[in-house]
C-alpha positions, 0 to 999 in steps of 0.5 A: 527519496530513491536512498528511503525507498531502499532503506523501507525496502530492505525494512520490508524484507526484512519483515517479509522473513518473519511473516506466514504467507498466503497464496493468491490469485492474480489475472497473468496479464497483470502479472505481467503488468507487474513482472515489466514495470519491476524489469524496468525500473529500478525502485529495489524490488527483487521481485513480484511477492515484494512488489505485491505487498508494498503495493496491497500494503499503501493502498490498505493505508491509503483506504485506510487514511480516508476511511477516517477522513470521511469520519472526521468530515461526517463529524465536522459537518454535525457539529455545525449542525449541532452548534446552528440548532 
């Protein structure tokens, strides 16, 4: 598991070098928590930027999957209701 995460982070690092960046404001307290987390864990994050990029990417994927699942569930219910008519 740890090896896969390190390989994944390596590819992210390569990808990051070709991407344009923008600044995002983060509350200081939250940023301190991020820094503390990076220091106390051994997940391969070299800095807070890598961590934030990864967390945002994962959350977007989670939200997009949730949206897909909700649409599929609605279609499933519609199909059930159409079949009963």
